[in-house]
N, C-alpha and C positions, 0 to 999 in steps of 0.2 A: 514485566507487567504487560498485559495485553487485554484488549476488549474483543468480544466476539458477537456477531449477529447471526441469528438463525435465518435460513433461506426463506424468502417469500416464494410462493407458488412452488412448493416442494414436488408437485406432480411433474415438474420439468426435469427432475433428477432421475438418474438411472436407478431402477428399483433394486438392483443387485449390489452395485458398488456405492451408491449414494450420490451426494452432491459434491462437486469440486469446490475448491477453496479460492476465494478472492483474497489475496494477501495485499493489504494496503499499507504502504510505507509513507509516513508523514514527512513533511518538511521541517525545517529548523523551528524549534520552540512550540511545536504542536504536541499535545498529549494524546494518549491512546483513546480516551473518550471522544475528544473532538475529532480525531481522525475517523473513528467509526461513525460519528454523528454526520459526517459528510454524505453518508449513504442513507439519507432519509428523503422522503417525498410525500406529497399529499396525493393520495390515490386518485382523486377526482380533479386535480389541478387543471384549470382551464375550462372545466365543464360545470363545476360546482359554484353556486352563488353564496355558499357559506364561507365566511372568512375564518371561522373558528374550527374548521375541520382538522382533526388530529393527523399528525404525521404517522407514516409507517416507516419502520427502520429495516433495512436489509436490501438484498438484491435478489431478483428472481432467479431461482435455481442455483444459488451459490451460498455457501457459508462464508461469512466475512471475518477475517482475522486482522486485527489492527494492533500490532505490537508497538512498543515505544523504545526509542533510543534518543540520546541527546548529544549534541556536539556536531561540528561541521562535517565530519567524515564518518559518522557513526552507522551508516548502512554498509560500510565496507568491512571486510574481515569478520570481526566478532559480531558486528551488527547483523550481518546476514545469517550467521550461525544462530544468533538469538531469535531472529525472525522465524527461521525454519524450525527452531525448537518450539516456538509458540504454535506453529501450524501442527506439528506432530503431537503436541500436548493437548490440543483441543479435544480429540475424541475421549481422552481420559479425564478431562476437566468438566465435561458436561454432566449435570445431575442425571440420575437414572430416569426420572420422569421425562426429561428432554430427549434422552436417547430413545425412549420407547415411543415418543410421539412424533419424532422428526426423522428424516432420512439420515443415514450414517454420513460421516465425514470421509470423503475420498481425498486423502493427502497425496495421492499419486498424480493428481491433476490440479495445477495451480495457475491462476491468472494473476500475474504480478502487476501491481498498480502502484503508482506513486506520484507525488507532486514535489517539484523542486529537488531538495536533497533526497526525498523519497523516490523521485523519478530516476535519479541517478542510481539509487539502490535497487529499483525495479529492474533496470537494465543489467546491473551486476548479478542480481539474484537469478534472473532468467538465464544468463550466460553460464552461471556456475551450476545450475540445476536444469539443464536442457531436457532431460527425460521427463521432468514434471511439468515443464512450462507448456501451457496451452495458449499463452499469449502474453503480451506486455502492453501496458498503457502507461506511458511516461509523459506527464504533463509538466513542462518547464524543467525537465531533467537535464542534467549536464553530463558531458563526457569526462571533462577534466576540471577539477576545482580551480586550478590555476587560471583557466581561461573563461570561467563563468562570470559574466557581468563584470563588475568592478571589484571582485573579491580579492584580486591580487594584481593591482595595477603595475607594480614594478616587474612582475614576471613577463609582462607583455613588451617591456622595453628591451630592445636589443642592445648589445654592448656598443655598437657603433653609434646608436642614438644617444646613449648616456655619455659617451666619450667626446662627443662634439658639442661641448658647451661654448657659449659665445661670451667673450670677455671684451668689454669696451674700455 
């Protein structure tokens, strides 16, 4: 399952090969729609006096692909394969009218983006697909699940710390 957003300002895209893909990988318990929804803004924010101005969804010059996976390690192994499958499926999933009115999808150039678990996945995906990676933006991503925050407190305890109990 994935969500996709069309590029804003498509004139920024290459006229021959199209727009690159921003692959956004979500954190734990976030669905595809909410992940894609993070890429919205009010076009006149800060300059408009209207509070009811509509949001625009997307990123200037990029197709946005927001796949979904669930579980603590699901952007590893099969998760990355699933995310890349979503990227490569996008050009074929677009309705003909969208294909005719928007730049093509350049799946050979990918900006890997993620938050938390998705930040970890962004690093992994970029490392496993270096020829496609045009950049990585990892926000709150972790290198090792065992050392991330308090997710595995006992892993951090050395054998000597555990063996030195105090008995009175």
